[in-house]
C-alpha positions as CSV (number, residue, x, y, z in Angstrom):
1,M,12.9,-100.6,-76.8
2,T,15.4,-98.6,-75.1
3,S,15.3,-95.9,-77.7
4,R,11.6,-95.7,-77.3
5,K,11.9,-95.1,-73.5
6,V,14.5,-92.5,-74.1
7,N,12.3,-90.8,-76.7
8,A,9.3,-91.1,-74.4
9,I,11.2,-89.6,-71.5
10,T,12.6,-87.0,-73.9
11,R,9.1,-86.1,-75.1
12,K,7.7,-86.1,-71.5
13,N,10.4,-83.9,-70.0
14,P,9.6,-80.8,-72.0
15,L,6.0,-80.9,-70.7
16,E,6.9,-81.8,-67.1
17,K,8.9,-78.6,-66.5
18,P,6.1,-76.1,-67.4
19,Y,3.6,-78.1,-65.3
20,R,5.8,-77.9,-62.2
21,T,6.5,-74.2,-62.8
22,L,2.8,-73.3,-62.9
23,V,2.2,-75.3,-59.7
24,S,5.0,-73.5,-57.9
25,I,3.6,-70.1,-59.0
26,I,0.2,-71.0,-57.7
27,E,1.7,-72.2,-54.4
28,D,3.7,-69.0,-54.2
29,Q,0.7,-66.9,-54.7
30,E,-1.3,-68.8,-52.1
31,S,1.6,-68.4,-49.6
32,S,1.9,-64.7,-50.3
33,S,-1.9,-64.3,-49.8
34,A,-1.6,-66.1,-46.5
35,I,1.2,-63.9,-45.4
36,K,-0.7,-60.8,-46.3
37,F,-3.8,-62.0,-44.6
38,A,-1.8,-62.8,-41.4
39,A,-0.1,-59.5,-41.5
40,K,-3.4,-57.7,-42.0
41,T,-4.9,-59.7,-39.2
42,N,-2.0,-58.8,-36.9
43,I,-2.4,-55.1,-37.8
44,N,-6.1,-55.2,-37.0
45,L,-5.5,-57.0,-33.7
46,S,-2.9,-54.4,-32.9
47,L,-5.3,-51.6,-33.6
48,M,-8.0,-53.3,-31.6
49,S,-5.5,-53.7,-28.7
50,N,-4.7,-50.0,-28.9
51,E,-8.4,-49.1,-28.7
52,L,-9.0,-51.4,-25.7
53,K,-5.8,-50.5,-23.8
54,P,-4.1,-47.1,-24.2
55,P,-0.3,-47.1,-24.6
56,V,0.0,-45.0,-21.4
57,P,-2.0,-45.9,-18.3
58,Y,-4.6,-43.4,-17.2
59,S,-2.9,-42.6,-13.9
60,Q,0.4,-42.0,-15.7
61,S,-1.2,-39.8,-18.3
62,V,-2.9,-37.7,-15.6
63,S,0.3,-37.3,-13.6
64,F,2.1,-36.4,-16.7
65,R,-0.4,-33.5,-17.3
66,L,-0.1,-32.4,-13.7
67,N,3.7,-32.6,-13.6
68,P,5.1,-32.9,-17.1
69,T,8.6,-34.3,-17.5
70,S,10.7,-35.1,-20.5
71,P,9.9,-38.7,-21.6
72,S,12.5,-41.3,-21.1
73,P,13.6,-43.5,-23.9
74,S,11.7,-46.5,-22.5
75,T,8.4,-44.5,-22.2
76,P,6.1,-45.5,-25.1
77,T,4.9,-42.6,-27.3
78,L,1.2,-41.8,-27.7
79,A,-0.7,-43.0,-30.7
80,P,-1.8,-40.5,-33.3
81,A,-4.8,-38.2,-32.5
82,S,-7.1,-40.3,-34.7
83,T,-6.4,-43.5,-32.8
84,R,-5.7,-42.0,-29.3
85,P,-8.4,-43.0,-26.7
86,L,-10.6,-40.3,-25.2
87,T,-9.5,-38.8,-21.8
88,P,-11.4,-40.6,-19.0
89,T,-13.9,-38.8,-16.9
90,R,-13.0,-37.2,-13.6
91,S,-14.8,-39.9,-11.7
92,V,-11.7,-42.1,-11.8
93,T,-9.4,-41.2,-9.0
94,P,-5.8,-40.6,-10.2
95,T,-2.9,-42.1,-8.4
96,K,-0.9,-38.9,-8.2
97,M,-2.5,-35.6,-7.4
98,R,-1.1,-32.3,-6.3
99,P,-2.2,-31.2,-2.8
100,P,-4.9,-28.5,-3.1
101,T,-3.8,-24.9,-2.8
102,P,-4.9,-23.5,0.6
103,T,-7.5,-20.8,0.2
104,R,-7.4,-17.6,2.3
105,S,-10.2,-17.0,4.7
106,P,-12.5,-14.1,4.1
107,A,-11.5,-10.6,5.3
108,S,-14.3,-10.6,7.8
109,T,-12.9,-13.7,9.6
110,R,-9.2,-12.9,9.4
111,P,-7.7,-11.3,12.5
112,P,-6.5,-7.7,11.8
113,T,-2.7,-7.3,11.4
114,P,-1.5,-5.3,14.3
115,T,0.5,-2.1,13.5
116,P,3.8,-1.4,15.1
117,T,3.4,0.5,18.4
118,S,5.8,3.2,19.5
119,I,6.6,3.5,23.2
120,P,8.0,6.9,24.1
121,T,11.3,6.1,25.7
122,S,14.7,7.6,25.3
123,L,15.7,4.8,22.9
124,S,12.5,5.0,20.9
125,T,11.6,1.3,21.4
126,I,9.3,-0.2,18.7
127,I,7.6,-3.5,19.4
128,T,6.2,-5.4,16.5
129,V,3.8,-8.3,17.1
130,E,3.8,-11.2,14.6
131,P,0.4,-12.9,14.7
132,A,1.7,-16.1,13.1
133,N,3.6,-17.4,16.0
134,K,2.6,-14.6,18.5
135,S,6.2,-13.8,19.2
136,F,7.5,-10.4,20.0
137,K,10.1,-8.8,17.8
138,T,11.8,-5.8,19.4
139,E,13.7,-3.2,17.5
140,F,15.6,-0.3,19.2
141,Y,16.0,3.0,17.3
142,Y,18.7,5.4,18.4
143,N,19.9,8.6,16.8
144,P,23.4,9.5,18.1
145,K,23.5,12.8,16.2
146,L,20.3,13.9,17.8
147,Q,21.6,12.9,21.2
148,E,24.7,14.9,20.7
149,K,22.7,18.0,19.9
150,I,20.4,17.5,22.9
151,N,23.3,17.4,25.2
152,R,24.3,20.9,24.2
153,F,21.0,22.6,25.0
154,E,20.6,24.3,28.4
155,P,17.4,23.6,30.5
156,K,14.4,26.0,30.2
157,L,15.7,27.7,27.1
158,H,15.1,27.9,23.3
159,V,15.7,24.6,21.4
160,D,16.2,24.7,17.7
161,L,16.2,21.4,15.9
162,S,15.1,22.7,12.5
163,Y,16.3,20.9,9.3
164,C,17.8,18.0,11.1
165,S,16.0,15.3,9.1
166,L,14.1,14.2,12.1
167,I,11.5,11.4,11.8
168,D,8.6,10.2,14.0
169,Q,10.9,7.9,16.0
170,D,13.0,10.9,17.1
171,I,10.0,12.5,18.9
172,S,10.1,10.1,21.8
173,M,13.7,11.2,22.6
174,I,12.8,14.9,22.2
175,V,9.8,14.6,24.5
176,S,11.6,12.7,27.3
177,Q,14.8,14.7,27.3
178,I,13.8,18.2,26.1
179,V,10.1,18.8,26.8
180,V,9.9,16.8,30.1
181,A,13.5,16.7,31.5
182,K,14.9,20.1,30.4
183,K,11.5,21.9,30.3
184,C,12.3,24.0,27.3
185,T,10.2,27.1,26.6
186,E,10.6,27.2,22.8
187,L,10.8,24.2,20.5
188,W,11.5,24.7,16.8
189,L,11.0,21.5,14.7
190,Y,10.3,23.1,11.3
191,G,11.7,21.6,8.0
192,N,11.8,17.9,9.2
193,K,10.0,14.8,8.2
194,I,7.5,14.6,11.1
195,T,4.0,13.2,10.4
196,S,0.9,12.8,12.4
197,K,2.4,9.9,14.3
198,G,5.2,12.0,15.7
199,V,2.8,14.8,16.5
200,S,0.6,12.3,18.4
201,I,3.6,11.5,20.7
202,L,4.4,15.2,21.2
203,A,0.7,16.1,21.9
204,K,0.6,13.6,24.8
205,S,3.4,15.5,26.5
206,L,1.5,18.8,26.2
207,I,-1.6,17.7,28.1
208,N,0.0,18.6,31.5
209,N,2.8,20.9,30.2
210,S,3.0,24.4,31.6
211,T,6.4,25.5,30.4
212,L,6.4,25.3,26.6
213,Q,5.4,28.7,25.1
214,S,6.4,28.4,21.4
215,L,6.0,25.4,19.1
216,D,7.1,25.5,15.5
217,L,6.1,22.5,13.3
218,S,6.1,24.3,10.0
219,F,7.3,22.5,6.8
220,N,6.4,19.0,8.0
221,Q,3.7,16.6,7.0
222,I,1.2,16.5,9.9
223,Y,-1.9,17.2,7.9
224,D,-5.4,17.4,9.5
225,V,-4.8,14.3,11.6
226,G,-1.8,15.8,13.3
227,V,-3.8,19.1,13.9
228,F,-6.5,17.0,15.6
229,E,-4.0,15.4,18.0
230,L,-2.6,18.9,18.9
231,T,-6.0,20.5,19.5
232,Q,-7.2,17.7,21.6
233,A,-4.2,18.0,23.9
234,L,-4.4,21.8,24.1
235,S,-8.1,21.8,24.7
236,V,-7.8,19.5,27.7
237,N,-4.8,21.3,29.3
238,Q,-6.2,24.2,31.3
239,K,-2.7,25.2,32.5
240,S,-1.2,25.4,29.0
241,S,1.2,28.3,28.5
242,L,1.6,27.8,24.7
243,R,1.4,31.3,23.1
244,F,2.8,30.8,19.6
245,L,1.8,27.9,17.3
246,Y,3.4,27.7,13.8
247,L,1.8,25.2,11.4
248,S,2.6,26.6,8.0
249,K,3.1,24.3,5.0
250,N,1.7,21.1,6.5
251,G,-1.1,20.2,4.1
252,I,-3.8,21.4,6.5
253,A,-7.2,21.7,4.9
254,N,-10.7,22.6,6.1
255,D,-10.9,19.8,8.6
256,G,-7.8,21.0,10.3
257,A,-9.1,24.6,10.4
258,S,-12.3,23.2,11.9
259,Y,-10.3,21.5,14.7
260,L,-8.4,24.7,15.4
261,S,-11.7,26.7,15.6
262,E,-13.0,24.4,18.2
263,M,-9.8,24.8,20.2
264,L,-10.0,28.6,19.9
265,K,-13.5,28.5,21.6
266,T,-11.8,27.4,24.8
267,N,-8.4,29.0,24.2
268,R,-6.8,30.8,27.2
269,S,-3.2,31.3,26.2
270,L,-2.7,31.2,22.4
271,K,-1.7,34.6,20.9
272,E,-0.4,33.8,17.4
273,L,-1.6,31.1,14.9
274,W,0.2,30.6,11.6
275,L,-1.6,28.7,8.9
276,S,0.0,30.1,5.8
277,N,0.8,28.0,2.7
278,N,-1.7,25.3,3.4
279,E,-4.9,24.0,1.8
280,V,-7.5,25.9,3.9
281,G,-10.6,26.9,1.9
282,D,-13.6,29.0,2.4
283,E,-15.4,26.6,4.8
284,G,-12.3,26.5,7.0
285,V,-12.1,30.3,7.1
286,K,-15.8,30.7,7.9
287,K,-15.4,28.4,11.0
288,L,-12.3,30.2,12.2
289,A,-14.0,33.6,11.7
290,N,-17.0,32.4,13.7
291,A,-14.8,31.3,16.6
292,L,-12.9,34.6,16.6
293,A,-16.1,36.7,16.4
294,Y,-18.1,35.1,19.2
295,Y,-15.8,33.0,21.4
296,D,-12.0,33.6,21.4
297,K,-10.8,36.7,23.3
298,K,-7.0,35.9,23.3
299,L,-5.7,35.5,19.7
300,K,-4.0,38.6,18.4
301,F,-2.4,37.4,15.1
302,L,-3.7,35.1,12.4
303,S,-1.9,34.2,9.2
304,L,-3.9,32.7,6.2
305,S,-1.5,33.8,3.4
306,M,-0.8,31.6,0.4
307,N,-4.0,29.4,0.8
308,I,-5.1,29.4,-2.8
309,F,-8.5,27.9,-2.0
310,I,-9.6,31.0,-0.1
311,T,-12.0,33.0,-2.4
312,D,-14.6,35.9,-2.1
313,L,-17.1,33.4,-0.6
314,C,-15.6,33.9,2.9
315,I,-15.5,37.8,2.7
316,D,-18.8,38.2,4.6
317,S,-17.6,35.9,7.4
318,L,-14.4,37.9,7.7
319,I,-16.3,41.2,7.8
320,E,-18.5,39.8,10.5
321,M,-15.5,38.7,12.5
322,L,-14.0,42.2,12.2
323,E,-17.2,43.8,13.5
324,H,-17.4,41.6,16.7
325,N,-13.8,40.7,17.6
326,Q,-11.9,43.3,19.6
327,T,-8.7,41.4,20.4
328,L,-7.3,40.4,17.0
329,K,-4.8,42.9,15.8
330,E,-3.3,41.5,12.6
331,L,-4.7,39.4,9.7
332,W,-2.5,38.2,6.9
333,I,-4.4,36.9,3.9
334,E,-1.9,37.6,1.1
335,D,-1.5,35.6,-2.1
336,C,-4.9,33.9,-1.9
337,N,-7.6,33.8,-4.5
338,L,-9.4,37.0,-3.6
339,T,-10.6,39.3,-6.3
340,E,-9.8,43.0,-6.2
341,Q,-13.4,43.8,-5.3
342,G,-13.3,41.4,-2.3
343,K,-10.0,42.9,-1.1
344,K,-11.6,46.4,-1.4
345,R,-14.5,45.4,0.8
346,L,-12.2,44.1,3.5
347,Q,-9.9,47.2,3.3
348,E,-12.9,49.5,3.7
349,K,-14.0,47.6,6.8
350,V,-10.5,47.7,8.3
351,D,-10.2,51.4,7.7
352,R,-13.1,52.0,10.1
353,K,-11.5,49.8,12.7
354,K,-8.8,51.1,15.1
355,N,-5.6,49.4,15.9
356,F,-6.0,46.8,13.3
357,K,-3.8,45.8,10.3
358,I,-4.7,43.6,7.4
359,Y,-2.3,42.4,4.7
360,L,-3.9,41.7,1.3
């Protein structure tokens, strides 16, 4: 009996082990499937969560675009482009926004910026107005070298300040101490850096001046605007004693010649006018010739040399001036753009005129 049980057990044991192995395999497969299913479910839930809620809040993403900074280690990175949520519309108000950039008002509504104003004093005071806070900023200009030269000049005599690198701010000192105080008779300012602004200051002192006889402003930069300031002052002054006016090499064009022609119509003192090496053309010469032919009875010398814009188109006006004017004694018109035929016509007219010289 015992041997039979042993044999039965012995026979049963070989079958029991394969049976249990198969069951364990099936259980393992079911467990693995459950794990895979759970993992897949978790992944899907994670993706759904990403679609419903972005990894970076909207306000934070907007502020990051407006003010990008390097991400900190704790800052979550964005999902790939395929799974990243679309950018919300502008209707949502972000939590951080830059203040709007202020826009400038139109030019028609902005107040004009005031330009510095020069006050003719011995120190050449310049007052600059700042429109922002309406405060006055005062700057004092003083030229000690010019002051030293002025102190050497005697009253009512010739004053030569040529090639002294003078600028517009120096004119106030010259006017107050030389023209007004010392009442100089000759003032030479050629070869400096004087513009129409400085001439404007000088012209105001000539309105009531009766002592200055010679003014040399050659080789500066006064242009037509400076000529206008001078002619306005000299036209108003009926007591002017200015006899010699030198304006060579100043960039004067037809407009400047036109201003001078209007002054010559009422001229009572000017004897010589130098306009050489400028930019006067035919139209300017025609206006000067007309004033000399029918109005001016004082001018004796006129220089128009080295004005390359003067051509044969003004020959007829010059011939008409020579026929009617009896006071002009010399006309310099060298190194212009006249042809030989035009020069010949002028010379033939001059040959029939007594006490007259022309330089072609």
